[in-house]
Structures are given as C-alpha cells and as structure tokens.
N, C-alpha and C positions, 0 to 999 in steps of 0.2 A: 732235757737235752735233745737237740735236734739232730737226728741221724741223717747224714748226707752221703750220697754216692756221686762220684765224678766219672763221667764217661769221656775218655780221650785225655791222655796225660803227656801230650807234647809240651811245648813251652808254655802255652796259655793254660792248658789244663793242669799242669804241674803247679803253676802259680796259684790257681784257684784252690787246688788241693792243700797246698801249704798254708794258705790263708785260713781255710776251714779248720785245719788242724791246730792253728795258733789262736783262733778267736774263741772267746768265752761263749759258752752256751751251745756249742756245736760238737758233734762227734763225727769224725771222718770214718765212715763204716767200711767203705771199699772204694777202690779205684779200678776202672776197667780200661784195658787197652790190649789189642791183639799182640803187641810186642811184649813177650814175656820178660825179656831182660829189662826194658824200660819200666814196665808196669810193676814188676816185682821189686826192682830197686827202689822205686818211689814208695811202695807199700812198706818195705822194710824201714826206710828212712822215717816214715810218718806213723808207723805202728798200726797199720790197718791191713785189710785183706786185699789181695789182687785177684781180679777175675778177668778172663779174656774178653768177655762180651758184655755182660751186665744187663741185658734185656730182661732176663728172668728174675733179676734181683731188685727191680724198681719198686715192687710192691712192699719191700721190706724197709724202706727208708721214708723219712719225712720230707726230704727235699732232694732234688736232682739237679746237678750241674752238667751241662752238655758242652763239651769243648772238643769234640771229635771233628774230623774233616767235614767241610760244609755239606758235601753230598749225602751225609748220613743224618743231618740234623732233623729232617722231616720225620723219619721213622722213630727216632727217640723222643722227639717232642710229642708226637701223637701217642706214643706208649705212655708217656708221663701224664698226658691229659686223660687217657682212658683209665688210668689208675688214680686220678685225682690228686696227683703229687705236684706241689709247687716246683717251678722250673726256673733256673737261671740258664738261659741258652746264649751262647756266643752268637754274634752276628756273622753272616746274614741269617735270618730266620730259616730260610731254605735256599736252594739254588734256583728252583723253578718258581715262577710267580704263581702258577696254579696251585702248587703245594702250599705256598704261604697263605693263599686264600682258603684252602681247606683247613688249615690250622685255625685261622680266625673264625671261620664258620663253626668249627667244632667247639672252640672256647665260648663263642656266643651262645651256642646251643646248651652248653653246660650252665650258663647264666652266672658265671663267676670268672674272674681273672685268676689264672694260675701261672702265667708266663711273665717273666721279666727278661728283656732282651739286652744283650751286652753292648749297647750304645753308651759306653762308659764316660763319654765326655760330659754328660750331665752331672758327673761326680768329680770332674777335674776342676781344681781351684781356679785355674786361669779362665776357664769357660764359665764357671758359676759366677765369677766376678762380673763378667760381661752381662750375664743374665740379670744379675742384681742391679747393675747400672741401668738396664733397659726399663726397670720398673719405674724409674723417675724420668726417663727420656722419651717416653711415648712409643708409638708403634714403629717398628723397623720399616725403612723405606728402601734401603740398599744393604745387602750383605755380601761381603767378599771373604771367601774361604781359600786359604793357601795351604796346600798339602804337598810336602816334598818327601819322596821316598828314595831308598837306595837300592833299587833292583837293577837288573840288567836290560830292562826294556823288552823282555821276551814275552811278557804276558799280552794276551789279546785285549782289545778294548772292553768286551763284556767282562773279562776277568778283572780288569782294573776297576770297573764300575762296581761290581758286586763284592769284591774283596776289600777295596780300599775307599773309593769315593762314596760309597754308601754311608760311611761315617759323616762325611761333609753334608750329604743330603739330609741326614737326620739333624745335624747341627742347624741347617737352614730352617727346617720345619719347626724345631724346638725354639730357637731364638726369634724366628719370625712369627711364631704362634699362628701358623697358617699352612695350608696345603699348597704344594707346587702343582700348577696346572699345565705347564708346558715347559719344554726344554729344547735348546738348540746346542748340539755338541760339535765342537771342532777338534780334530785330531792332528797332532803335530808329530811327524815321523822322526825316528831316531833310534839308535841302538839296533837290536835285532828286529824290532817291529815298530813299537810306538814309544815316543818320548814323553809327550804331554797330552793331556786332555783338558780342554777348557769348555765348561758347560755353562750356558746362560739360562737361568730359570726364571720363570714368571710365577708369582704367587697369586692366589685367588683374590687377595685384597689390593693388588696392584704393585706390590713391592717387587724388586728385581734382585736376584742373587747371582753371583758369578763364582763358579768353582774352578780353581786352578790347581791341577794335579800334575806333578812332575815325577815320573817313575825312575829317573836316572840322575837324581840330585847328588851333590857331594856330601850331604848330611840329611838326617831326618828332622823335619820341622813341621809344625802345625800352628796355624794362627787364624784368627777370624776378626774382621772389622765390620762394625754395624753403624750405619748412618740412620739415625732415628729422627723423629719429628722435632725434638728439642736438643739434639746434640749427637755426638759421635763417640764410640767406645771401641777400643781394640785390645786384644789380649796382651798382657804384659810379656816382656821377654823373659825367658827362663834365667835364673841367676846362675852366672858362670864366672869363674875366676878369670881375670885379665892377666895374661902371662906376657911379661916383657923379656924378650931374648933376641939376640942376633939383630938388633936394631929395629925390632917390630913389636907391636902389641897384638896379641891373638887370644881368641877364646874358642874352646872346643865346642862343636855343634853336637857331635854324637852321630852314629850311623845306624842305630837300630830303633825300631818303633816301640820296643818293649819297656826299656828302662825309664823313659820319661813319664810313663803312666803307672809305675809300680805301686806307688802309694794310692793312686786313684783306684786301682783294682782292689786294693784292700778295703777302701771306703765302700766301693760297690758291693763287695761280698758282705761287709758288715750290715749294710742296708738290706740286702736280700735276706740274710739270716734273721734280722729283726722283723722283717715283714712276715716270714714264716712263723715266727714265734707268736706274733699278735694276730695272725690269720688275715692280714690285709695286704693284698698284692699291690705293689707300687713300682716305680721306675719305668723305663721305656717298655712299651707293651708290644704284644703281637701285632696290633694294628700299626704301631710305628714301624715295625719290620716290614709288614705288607705294603704300607704306603711308600716306604723308601724303595722297595723293590719295584713298585709300579713306576716310580721315577727312573730307576735303572733301566727298565724295559724301554721306556720312551727315549732315554738318552742313547741307548744302543741303537734303536731304530733311527734316530736322528743322525748318528755317526755314519750309519750305513747309507743314509740318503744325503751325504755330503753336507751335513750341518743344517738341513732344513728343520725348522722348529716342529716338534711333534707333541701333541697333546697327551697328558697323562690320564689314562683310563682308570678312574678310581670311583668306586661306588660311595654312597653315603656312609658316613662313619657310624657304626653301631652304637647304640646308647651305652653299652657296656664300657666303652672306652671314653665316655665323657669325662670332663675334668673331675678329679677326685678319685681315690683308689676304691676298688670294689672291696667289700668287707666279707671275709670268709673265716670260718673257724678252722682249727687244725684238722678237723675231719672232712673239710671241703664243703661244709654246709653254709649257705649264705645266711647272713644275719644283719 
C-alpha cells in the first residue's frame, strides 16, 4: 500500500486527495494546509490526518503530491528530493527560473527521476488522440494552440504566462517533439490590464507554433491543431447536448477550467501511483517544467520589448531525461 501525503488542499489539491483516497493500492495518510477549517474538513471526509504544514512528515510517506500555491513549490519539491520521495507536483515547477534549474540539477545529481509534473494534457483523451495521429502523419510543421479562460483580465503578462500559457508551451514541446528556441509575444489590451496574448514560437527543427490565449473569454475552451508532413489533425470538440429553445439551437461551453479535465486528473493520479509502485518515474518531468519556464522567461522578455523575438536560453538536456523512464526501486535505488 502506497502511503501518500498531499500538500495544499484547495480545489486542485482536494481533487488529487479524493482520487488518492478512491484509487486501489494507495492510502491517503495526511493532507496539509494552513487553513484548519478547509484541511480538517477534507481530512474528516476522506478519513485521514490533517496537518498544518507537512514539511516534517514527508519522510513518513511513500509519495508526495504538491498542490500548494506556486510560490511554495520549490521548497516542498526540494524537501521531497532530499528525502528520496517520488513527487507529483502541480505546474509550474516553480515561479522563478533559477529555482527550477536548481531542482533539475538536484535531481540529476541524484541520478534518478523522482518528479512527475502536472502537465496533465498528456493524459487527456482529446490530446492523446492528436499525439496518436501524429505517429502516422510525420513530424509537426505547424502547431496552433487556442486557450480561452474566464478571468477578469487583471493578471499581469508574466502571471498569464506562468500560470496558464505554460500548459500550451508544454503541449507544443510534447506534440512537436522538439524544443522551442525563440518566441515573439504580442499583447492585446482589454479588461483591467491584458485581454489576450499571442505568442509565435520557433522550434529547433524549423516548425512554427502559435499560442493564442484569451483571459476574458465567455467560456473555458482548449484546443490544438497540428499540420504535419502528411496531414492535419485537430482536437475533437467536447460532446455537448444541443438544446433547442426559443427559436435557437445552443450548447453550453462551461466557464471553469476544472471540470473538463476531472477524468484526466484521475488518469494522471493512477499513472503516478502505478509509477511509484513499480519504482519507475514517468510522465512529464522536471526538465519539461524547466524548459517550459525558460520559454515563459523569453516570452515575458519579448512582451516587454514590444514583441521582438527573444531566444530561449536552454542548456543541453541532461541524459537523465532522455526518452524512456528512469528505473528506480521503492527505496530510491537505481536499477
């Protein structure tokens, strides 16, 4: 039985905790949150212990889930690495690029992968169908990601990039099977600050990707379209009932980012728990998080320079993150 601790039990952390409690082969040992009302209520619901902080309890568990606010990710990820505990960390890996690099360097020095990062679109059926089609269509030449959110437009450009668009950046790296080497960012005003961000990315192999992000849309939507060497593929539309009333045909879009991916989060957690059981880390890696944040840094610099293309400063990919999972046993010993 895999003993799991969850740090941060807001909407995302509570979702992860419920999945852990519900999935076979895992035991939700404790949840940590400084809000005693929220934390204790969830602990009572799921039959586990509530702790306020959790740092001194990491050594007692077999797996750690980190879903606290972004600014605390670095300290908890580093604590998990120091204790040799497999980690599922929500994105972004950290807020600061230098902190993400420290995590990568630390994991590389350990000689084994312990981190899976929450770029959950690799588990989403609509996206995996696109990835599957590309196996027969050849290399991607153009990728278009459309991401519509339902905020008030009060977030800064760097916030939008690291909190939301980083998902699309990873989608491009994943489906394009290549690194982004430069990005040009256009900002469209609206709302309290920024309405839209359009980022044009160039990949090392010559492909181009366009990321279109609207922070003040009327509904939440995510889609991706890829033009490859031998064809084109686009994510399917979600299945929604067509309602006929008042002389119109309408279908609900939905206004939150959470519910469309609820099943995806469950698949993600199942894969993480299975990886802990067999001792082989898999899924999006710390390197994926670091590389995506390097693109975020370049995109923010481009936006500040009125859209001038900025190169992505990314070192050579360590061998630890080469294709194929690292193999580790449950005690953290490579094999």
